[in-house]
N, C-alpha and C positions, 0 to 999 in steps of 0.2 A: 605502487597501486594508485590508480586514479580514482579518487572517491567522489569528487564533485567538479563540475565545470560551470563557469559563469562567462558568458560572452554574447555576441550578437548572432541572431539567427540569419544564416546566409540563405538557406531555403529549406523547405519541408517536402519530403517525398512520401511515398505510400507507407513506408515502414521505418523511416529514419529522418533525422534532422541533421543538417550540417551546421555546426556551431563554430563561429570564428572567435577564438580565444587568443588575443594578442597577435593576430596575423596567422595563426595556425588553425587550420580547419579540422575539426573532429567530427567524424561520422558516428552519431549516437542512435542506436536502434531503440525505438520506443513503441509502446502500445498505442492503439487507436485513441484511447482515452487521453493519454499523455500528449500525443501530437495535437489533438484538438484543443487542448488547454494552453498550448504554447502560443506566444504572440507571433505576428507576421514577420516577414523578412525585414532586417534592419533594426529590429528591437532587441533589447537585452533580456536574457532569460538565464535561469540556473537549473541544472539537473544534477541529482545525485546519481552516481554511476557505479556499475559493476563491470569488471573486465573479464571476458571469457578468453582463456588462453588454450589454444590447441597447437599441435605441431605445425600446422599449415595455416593457422587463422588466429587473428586477434580481433575481437569484437567488443565494442562498448555498448552497454545497455543503460538507458536513462530512466529515471523515476522522479516524480514530483516531490516525494518526501522520503526520509530515511526509513519510515515505517513501511512504505510500499516496497522499498529495496529489501527489507528483511523478509517480507513475504515472498518475494522472488527467490531469495536464497533458500527459503524453506521449501518452496514448491519444487525447485529443481533437485532437491535432495530425494524426491520420490522417483523410483525407477520408472523410466518411460516418459518422464516430464523433462523436456529440454527447455532451452531458453525460449524457443518459439512458442511452445505450449504454455509456458508460464506467462509470456506476454499476452497470449490470447485470453487466458483466464483472468489476469489482472485488468486487461482492457475491457472485458465483458462485465466484471463484477466490481472492480476497484478493490483496494486493500480491505476496506471495512466490509464489503460484500463477501469477500473470500473468507474473512474471519467468521462472519455470521454463518455462512454456508457450512463450513467445516465444523464449527462448534455445535450446530444443531443437526449435523449429519445430512444436510441437504445436497446430495450428490447430483441431483437433477439440475440445480443451478450451475454447478461446475461443468456439467455436460453441455450447457448452452454455449460454452466457448467454442469458437470455430476450431475444428480439427480434434476436439476432445471427445472420445467415445465413452459409452457408459462404463466399460470395465476400468478405463483409466480414471474416470471421475470417481468411481467408487474406491479405487485404490488411494487416490489423493485424500479423500475423506477419512478412510480407515487408518491410513498411516500417519496422518497429521492431527487427528482429533485430540490426542493426548499432548501434542506440542502447541496447539493453538492457544491455550491460556497463556503460555510464556510469551508468545509474540504479541498477543493482545495487551499483556501487561506492559510491554515496551512502548505502547502507543504514546502514553503521557511522558515517559522518560525521554524518548527520542525527541519529542516536541520541545521539551524544556532544554535539551542539550543544544539545540540549534537556535533557540530564541523564538520570538513570534514570527511565524512564517506566513507569507501570502498564499492564497489558494486560487489559482496555481502559483508556482514560484516565478512570477513575472515581475521584473524590476522596472523602475522608472527609467525613462530615456536618459541615462547618465553614462559616463565612461565606465567601461567594464572593470576598471581598476578601483572604482569607488562607487559601487551601486547603492541606490536607495531602495529600501524595502518597504512595501506598503503593509500596514498592520492588518491582522486578521483575527477572527474569533477563534475560540477553542475548537479544534477539529473533532469529528465524530470519534476518531481513534483515541484521542486523549480522554474524551469523556468516558468511553468504554473502559479504558485502562484504569481510570480512577474508580469507576463502579466495580470493576473486577477486584481491585485492591481492597476496597471496602468490604466486599462480600467474603473474601478469603480471610480478612482480619476478623470477621465475625465467626469464622470457623467452618465455612462451607468449603468443600473440596474444590480445587481449581477447575476440574472438568465440569462439575455441575454448575459452578458459578459462571463459567464461560458460556455454557449453554443458555442459562437464564439471561445473562446480559445480552447475548447475541439476539435472543428472541425479543427481548424488550427493545433493543435498538431497531430491530426490524419493524416492530409495531409502532414505534414513535421516532421516525427519522429526525436527526438533528437535535435530539433531546440532550440536555445537559446531564452531568453525572448524578445530581440528586434525584432527578426524575427517573433515570435508569435504575438507580438503586432501589427506589420504592417499587417500581414495576417488577424488577427482578425478584425482590423479596416476596411479592404477591405470587409470582410463578413458583417460587421455592416453598411456599407455605404448604403444609400437609393437606392433602385433599381428603375430604370426608367421604 
């Protein structure tokens, strides 16, 4: 299984990038959002990958972070959502946007992705709403597992065998994961905690975990 590729960008096309890794060119299919975040030809970049295997086809799909890849895996588990639809959803919303939309039941945002109709968008939200907290909770864990990552995963102009990585601040996904963990530790159900964190994150983009926790607690407070 090919889990990650680091190499020089040969060229970018409408739906894929050709990545030269040690003289071997890999065609990696990406969302519009990912392609736009990658550097130009001749520069070094890294992508986390998922390999699609069929009888007559092998396709690599690329993602900026492991968190985004996990959402891709979850999306394609829904009947009717193939890799193309998953790329469209992630390209439109990004992984944090997908998490928020599913957690709060906002199927209209999912429907905004090209080629995704209302029935499929509702199915995505209905089937994944109970699984969203688990993936959201992975946000911080996955970030810690790979160390401090740049956003996007663009590397300095160095040999592909020894890349230098630019430091980056805590991602939105990691902050939401920390907030979700704190709320569940306080006794809130994962589903209601996920909805509150997602709503809080939507109201305050880029907020750190403590801010999200306070905002989510206000949302979870009993209404008189």
